[in-house]
C-alpha positions in Angstrom: 3.7 13.4 -26.0 3.7 16.7 -24.7 5.4 18.0 -21.7 2.1 20.3 -21.6 0.1 16.9 -20.8 2.4 16.2 -17.4 2.1 20.1 -16.2 -1.7 19.8 -16.5 -1.5 17.2 -14.0 0.4 18.9 -11.4 -0.8 21.0 -8.7 0.8 23.9 -6.8 3.3 24.3 -9.8 5.5 27.4 -10.0 7.2 28.4 -12.7 10.1 27.2 -11.0 8.6 23.7 -10.7 7.4 23.8 -14.8 10.5 25.1 -15.6 12.0 21.8 -13.8 10.2 19.5 -15.3 10.3 20.7 -18.6 14.5 20.7 -18.8 13.9 16.9 -17.6 11.4 16.2 -20.1 13.8 17.6 -22.9 16.9 16.0 -21.4 15.3 12.9 -21.2 13.8 12.9 -24.4 17.3 13.2 -26.2 18.9 10.5 -23.9 16.8 8.0 -25.3 16.3 9.1 -28.8 16.2 6.0 -31.3 15.8 3.9 -28.4 12.9 0.9 -28.5 11.0 -1.1 -26.2 10.2 -4.4 -26.9 6.9 -3.1 -28.6 8.8 -1.4 -31.0 7.5 1.4 -29.6 9.8 4.9 -29.1 11.4 3.9 -25.3 10.6 7.6 -24.5 6.7 6.4 -24.1 7.7 4.4 -21.2 9.3 7.5 -19.5 6.4 10.0 -20.3 3.9 7.4 -19.1 6.1 7.1 -15.7 5.8 10.8 -15.3 2.3 11.2 -16.1 1.2 8.7 -13.3 3.5 10.6 -10.9 1.5 13.6 -11.7 -1.5 12.1 -11.1 -0.5 10.7 -7.8 0.1 14.7 -6.8 4.1 14.3 -6.5 6.3 17.1 -6.2 8.2 18.4 -9.5 11.2 17.3 -7.7 9.8 13.6 -8.0 8.1 14.1 -11.4 11.5 15.0 -13.0 13.6 12.1 -11.3 10.6 9.8 -13.0 11.7 11.3 -16.0 15.0 10.7 -15.6 15.1 7.8 -14.0 16.3 5.4 -16.9 18.8 7.7 -18.0 21.9 6.4 -16.6 21.0 2.6 -17.1 19.2 2.8 -20.6 20.4 6.7 -21.9 23.2 8.4 -22.6 23.4 10.4 -19.5 26.0 10.3 -16.6 26.0 11.1 -13.0 28.1 14.1 -13.4 25.8 15.4 -15.9 22.4 15.0 -13.9 24.3 16.1 -10.9 25.7 19.8 -12.3 22.0 19.8 -14.7 19.9 18.5 -11.9 21.0 19.0 -8.5 21.8 16.5 -5.9 18.3 15.2 -4.5 17.5 14.2 -8.2 20.5 12.3 -8.9 19.7 10.4 -5.2 16.4 9.5 -6.4 17.4 8.7 -10.1 20.3 6.4 -8.5 17.8 4.6 -6.2 15.6 4.0 -8.9 18.1 2.6 -11.1 19.7 0.2 -8.2 16.0 -1.0 -8.0 16.0 -1.6 -11.4 19.0 -4.0 -11.2 17.2 -6.3 -9.0 15.9 -9.8 -10.0 13.8 -12.1 -8.6 15.6 -15.5 -9.0 15.9 -18.2 -6.7 15.9 -18.1 -2.6 19.7 -16.5 -1.8 19.2 -13.8 -4.8 15.5 -13.3 -3.7 16.4 -12.6 -0.2 19.4 -9.9 -1.1 17.3 -8.0 -3.7 14.4 -8.0 -1.0 17.1 -6.6 1.2 18.1 -3.9 -1.2 14.3 -3.2 -1.7 13.5 -2.4 1.8 16.7 -0.6 2.3 15.7 1.4 -0.6 12.5 2.3 0.9 13.8 3.1 4.1 16.2 5.8 2.6 13.4 7.5 0.6 9.7 6.6 0.0 10.2 8.5 -2.9 12.4 6.2 -4.7 9.4 3.1 -4.1 6.7 5.3 -5.6 8.8 6.1 -8.9 9.6 2.7 -8.9 6.2 1.5 -8.5 5.1 3.9 -11.6 7.8 2.7 -13.5 6.2 -0.9 -12.8 2.9 0.0 -13.7 3.7 1.1 -17.2 5.7 -2.3 -17.9 2.9 -4.2 -16.5 1.0 -2.8 -19.2 3.0 -3.6 -21.9 3.7 -7.1 -20.3 2.3 -8.8 -23.7 5.1 -7.6 -25.5 8.0 -9.0 -23.2 9.4 -12.6 -24.1 7.2 -15.2 -22.9 9.9 -16.9 -20.5 10.2 -13.4 -18.9 6.6 -12.8 -18.4 5.8 -14.9 -15.1 8.6 -13.8 -13.6 8.2 -10.1 -14.0 4.3 -10.5 -13.0 5.1 -12.7 -9.9 7.4 -10.2 -8.8 5.0 -7.4 -9.3 2.2 -9.6 -7.1 4.2 -11.0 -4.4 6.5 -7.5 -3.7 5.3 -4.6 -5.4 1.7 -5.0 -4.7 2.0 -5.3 -1.2 4.1 -2.7 -0.7 1.8 0.0 -2.7 -0.8 -1.2 -0.4 0.8 -0.6 2.8 2.1 2.9 1.3 -1.8 3.4 1.0 -1.6 3.9 -2.6 -4.6 1.7 -3.7 -4.8 3.4 -7.2 -1.3 1.5 -8.0 -2.4 -1.2 -5.6 -5.2 -2.5 -7.7 -4.0 -2.1 -11.5 -1.0 -3.8 -10.3 -2.6 -6.7 -9.1 -4.9 -7.2 -11.9 -2.6 -6.6 -14.4 -0.4 -9.6 -13.0 -3.3 -11.9 -12.1 -3.6 -13.5 -15.4 -0.1 -13.9 -16.0 0.7 -16.0 -12.6 -2.8 -17.8 -12.3 -4.1 -17.8 -15.8 -6.8 -20.5 -15.1 -8.1 -18.6 -11.8 -8.1 -15.6 -13.8 -10.5 -16.9 -16.3 -12.8 -18.6 -13.3 -13.0 -15.6 -11.2 -13.6 -13.3 -14.6 -16.5 -15.7 -15.7 -18.3 -15.7 -11.8 -17.9 -11.6 -11.6 -19.6 -11.2 -15.2 -22.4 -13.2 -14.1 -22.9 -11.4 -10.8 -22.4 -8.1 -12.3 -25.0 -8.6 -14.9 -27.8 -9.8 -11.9 -26.6 -6.5 -9.8 -26.0 -3.2 -12.2 -29.8 -2.4 -12.6 -30.4 -3.0 -8.8 -26.9 -0.7 -7.8 -28.5 2.2 -10.2 -31.7 1.8 -8.7 -30.1 2.2 -5.3 -27.7 4.5 -6.1 -31.1 7.0 -6.9 -32.7 6.5 -4.1 -29.6 7.4 -2.1 -29.1 10.9 -3.9 -32.5 11.6 -3.0 -32.5 10.7 0.4 -29.6 12.9 1.0 -30.8 15.8 -1.2 -33.5 15.7 1.1 -31.9 16.0 4.2 -30.1 18.8 2.8 -26.5 17.2 2.7 -25.0 19.5 -0.2 -21.8 18.9 -1.8 -21.5 15.4 -2.1 -21.1 12.6 -4.5 -22.7 9.0 -5.1 -20.8 6.2 -7.2 -19.8 2.8 -6.8 -17.0 0.4 -7.4 -16.7 -3.2 -8.4 -14.0 -5.3 -6.6 -10.9 -6.3 -8.4 -11.1 -9.7 -9.8 -7.7 -10.8 -7.8 -8.9 -8.9 -4.6 -12.2 -11.2 -5.7 -10.2 -14.3 -6.2 -8.5 -14.0 -2.9 -12.1 -13.6 -0.7 -13.4 -16.5 -3.1 -10.4 -18.5 -1.5 -11.6 -17.9 1.7 -15.2 -18.6 0.9 -14.6 -22.1 -1.2 -15.5 -20.3 -4.3 -19.0 -19.4 -3.1 -19.5 -16.1 -4.8 -23.0 -15.8 -3.2 -20.9 -15.2 0.4 -19.4 -12.3 -0.6 -20.8 -8.9 0.2 -18.6 -6.2 -1.1 -18.4 -7.0 -5.0 -20.1 -4.0 -5.2 -19.5 -1.2 -2.6 -21.2 2.1 -2.9 -19.1 5.2 -2.2 -20.3 8.4 -0.6 -18.5 11.0 -0.8 -18.9 14.3 1.4 -17.2 17.7 1.8 -16.5 17.1 5.9 -16.0 14.5 8.1 -18.4 15.5 10.5 -21.4 14.7 7.9 -19.9 11.1 7.6 -21.6 9.8 11.0 -25.0 12.3 9.7 -24.7 10.0 6.8 -24.5 6.7 8.4 -27.3 7.5 10.9 -29.4 8.5 7.5 -28.8 5.4 6.0 -29.4 2.9 8.9 -32.9 5.0 9.3 -33.7 3.9 6.0 -32.3 0.4 5.0 -31.8 -2.1 7.5 -28.0 -2.6 8.6 -26.1 -6.4 8.3 -25.2 -7.1 11.8 -21.0 -6.9 12.5 -20.4 -5.2 9.1 -20.3 -1.6 10.4 -16.2 -0.7 10.4 -15.6 2.7 11.8 -12.2 3.6 10.1 -12.2 7.2 11.0 -12.1 7.0 15.1 -9.7 3.8 14.2 -8.2 4.6 10.9 -6.1 1.1 9.2 -2.3 1.0 9.7 -1.7 2.7 6.3 -3.7 5.3 7.2 -7.1 4.5 5.5 -10.0 6.0 6.7 -13.6 5.7 6.2 -16.7 4.6 7.6 -18.1 1.2 6.0 -21.7 -0.4 6.5 -23.4 -3.4 4.5 -27.1 -2.8 3.9 -29.9 -4.6 2.5 -31.2 -2.6 -0.5 -34.9 -3.7 -0.3 -34.1 -4.5 -4.3 -33.1 -8.3 -3.1 -29.3 -7.6 -2.7 -27.2 -6.1 0.0 -24.4 -3.6 -0.8 -21.8 -2.3 1.1 -21.3 1.3 1.2 -18.1 3.6 2.3 -18.8 6.9 3.6 -15.8 9.1 3.3 -15.0 13.0 3.2 -12.9 14.6 0.3 -9.6 14.5 1.8 -10.6 10.9 3.3 -11.5 9.5 -0.5 -8.0 11.3 -1.9 -6.0 9.7 0.7 -7.6 6.4 0.2 -6.6 6.5 -3.5 -3.1 7.8 -3.6 -1.7 6.9 0.0 1.4 8.5 1.0 1.2 10.2 -2.0 -1.9 12.5 -0.7 0.8 14.4 1.5 1.0 18.1 1.3 4.7 18.1 1.3 5.2 15.8 -1.6 3.0 18.9 -3.7 4.3 22.0 -1.7 7.5 24.0 -2.8 9.9 24.0 0.3 13.8 24.7 0.8 15.8 21.8 0.6 15.8 20.9 4.1 12.0 21.0 4.5 11.6 19.0 1.5 13.1 15.7 3.8 10.5 16.4 6.7 7.4 14.2 5.2 10.0 11.3 5.9 9.3 11.9 10.1 6.2 10.5 9.9 7.1 7.5 7.6 10.5 6.0 8.4 12.5 4.6 11.2 15.5 7.4 10.3 14.6 11.0 9.5 17.3 12.1 6.9 18.1 15.9 6.2 20.4 18.1 4.6 22.8 20.0 6.8 25.0 23.4 5.9 27.4 21.4 3.9 24.5 19.2 2.1 25.8 15.9 3.9 23.0 13.3 4.8 22.7 12.5 8.5 20.3 10.0 10.5 18.3 10.8 13.6 16.1 8.5 15.3 12.3 8.8 15.4 9.6 7.6 17.7 6.5 8.5 15.8 7.0 5.9 12.9 4.5 3.6 11.4 5.1 -0.1 13.5 5.2 -2.0 10.4 7.6 0.1 8.2 10.3 0.3 11.5 9.7 -3.6 11.9 10.2 -4.3 8.3 13.3 -2.4 8.0 14.8 -3.4 11.6 14.3 -7.3 10.9 15.7 -7.2 7.5 18.8 -5.7 9.2 19.0 -9.1 11.4 19.1 -11.6 8.6 22.3 -13.6 7.8 23.7 -13.8 3.9 22.0 -16.5 2.7 18.8 -16.9 5.1 15.8 -16.8 3.0 13.0 -13.9 4.4 10.8 -14.1 1.3 8.4 -16.2 3.3 8.7 -14.4 6.6 8.3 -10.7 4.3 5.0 -12.1 2.6 3.4 -13.8 5.8 4.2 -11.3 8.0 4.5 -7.9 6.6 2.4 -8.2 3.6 -0.4 -10.3 4.0 -3.9 -8.8 5.2 -3.7 -7.2 8.9 -6.1 -7.4 11.9 -6.1 -4.4 14.4 -6.4 -5.5 18.2 -6.2 -3.4 20.9 -4.4 -3.4 24.4 -6.8 -2.7 27.5 -5.8 0.8 27.5 -7.2 1.4 23.7 -3.9 1.1 21.6 -4.0 -0.4 18.7 -1.5 -3.3 17.7 -1.4 -4.1 14.0 -0.7 -7.6 13.2 -0.9 -10.5 10.2 -4.2 -12.1 10.1 -3.9 -15.7 12.3 -1.6 -14.0 15.1 -2.1 -15.4 18.2 -1.8 -13.6 22.1 2.3 -14.4 21.7 2.5 -12.4 18.8 0.4 -9.7 20.7 2.8 -9.8 23.7 6.1 -9.5 22.0 4.6 -6.6 19.8 4.2 -4.7 22.6 7.8 -5.7 24.3 10.1 -9.0 23.7 10.1 -8.8 27.8 6.3 -9.2 27.6 6.4 -11.9 25.4 9.2 -13.8 27.0 7.4 -14.0 30.5 3.5 -14.4 29.0 1.8 -16.4 31.5 -1.8 -15.9 30.6 -3.7 -14.3 28.0 -7.4 -13.0 28.6 -8.9 -12.0 25.1 -12.3 -9.7 25.5 -12.0 -10.6 29.2 -11.7 -14.5 28.7 -8.7 -16.7 29.7 -7.8 -17.9 26.0 -5.1 -20.6 25.0 -1.9 -19.0 23.2 -2.6 -20.8 20.2 -5.7 -19.2 19.5 -6.1 -17.1 16.4 -6.7 -13.2 17.3 -9.9 -11.5 15.8 -10.3 -7.9 14.3 -11.3 -5.7 17.4 -10.3 -8.2 20.0 -9.1 -6.6 23.2 -6.2 -8.5 24.7 -5.0 -8.4 28.2 -1.4 -10.4 28.9 -0.5 -11.4 32.3 3.3 -12.3 32.5 5.4 -13.6 35.5 9.4 -13.6 35.7 9.7 -17.3 36.5 8.3 -18.0 32.9 10.2 -18.8 29.7 9.4 -19.4 26.1 8.5 -22.9 25.2 10.0 -24.5 22.0 6.0 -25.2 21.1 5.5 -21.9 21.3 7.0 -21.6 17.4 4.3 -23.6 16.3 1.6 -21.2 17.5 3.1 -17.8 16.4 2.9 -16.0 13.0 5.3 -12.7 13.2 9.0 -13.0 12.0 9.6 -11.3 15.0 8.2 -13.4 17.6 9.7 -16.2 16.1 13.0 -14.7 16.3 12.7 -13.8 20.2 11.6 -17.3 21.2 14.8 -19.3 19.1 17.1 -16.5 20.8 15.3 -17.3 24.3 15.6 -21.2 23.4 19.7 -20.9 22.4 20.5 -19.4 25.8 
């Protein structure tokens, strides 16, 4: 474990950055000297691996240093005063935030609700805190077999229900995929074995076909003078496959994206050119073309997806993206440039503008102040605002799981604005997501130009027109139609009046 291994992974690293990380490395190494993990290994291995993950994500020297120091207050021998004096207010703030998250345990409904609230508040203050926590959790999950057996399920379940969805919504698929596959065998051991066997059977059949098809794609692109490209393929993760098998009655033949080919090219314009070349050579599956470049997912994911018949007796999903899109698809918000570039203390917080409902900046006295923002992802703003309305003892776990963390659909207003909703949402959910006044007075709804009932589940790409009347008020039966927590809250409030 050498600090050089971390520095080698850092981008845009100045001498000042290297000195900061080296200093944090030495401080943490001393603070955790003689401490052991459940595995019997030196505790510092965990600290080192957390920092390695943060460096791989492309985080700044400040965040990597905070990752190295994240357990110094809780498990080490350091004090707040020492950290503040040696590393400054910003790193102390990140370390304290991560330490607070480390104390949260998910036991029982009431305690779970309060813990989840603290987690969301921590996210709303600084995304870097949750990214450090995700990196910390990744190594903890890799060594979960050494933890006492009675704790394994709780930690794995907490990872699967809370940390995995947050990593997904932040777009950090690298962490999302690893965390869910590490937790899967502890939470659903029987289904893990069943899914693994099914995947093994399918992969042994498809591997040779995939290699042949890959060679054909490479030849086509080279012939058409597409330069600077990379073609590879990925196998669906076990937990992701398990979720899809559940929806397809465990019929693996109904799942077309077990193997997906990635074509990574140098610029966005060539994505559409490559799509045309692919469709010109191989027949696409109808209804399986998705343009996430024109309509990115709410977590920022961009690519073109299409599914084609390969000619070798199988179908394959192809994902076409440029290098920037690929990095964003793996690292999400962690790929944001301002994580990496060296800036002033004030500028270090500007990246929060596009991520959070409040912008925290440092004024001349190094005091924090809030400023409201408009250009904020709706899912994160709703999540933070909603948790503020919950009364003590009220269970929000199910609402959070079902609303904010489930898979999403993307519906449209007639003007083309994208509305992000959980699967199973209805026209009433859509209306309330536009404005509470529209939801409270919804009279009729048109989906793709046709009148539809209020309990109709919406689908990806639906265009919804809401018709309102002032004399219409929410009905009690609407509560059984809606999926989103905010819609339920508004309906309940109206019924009480």
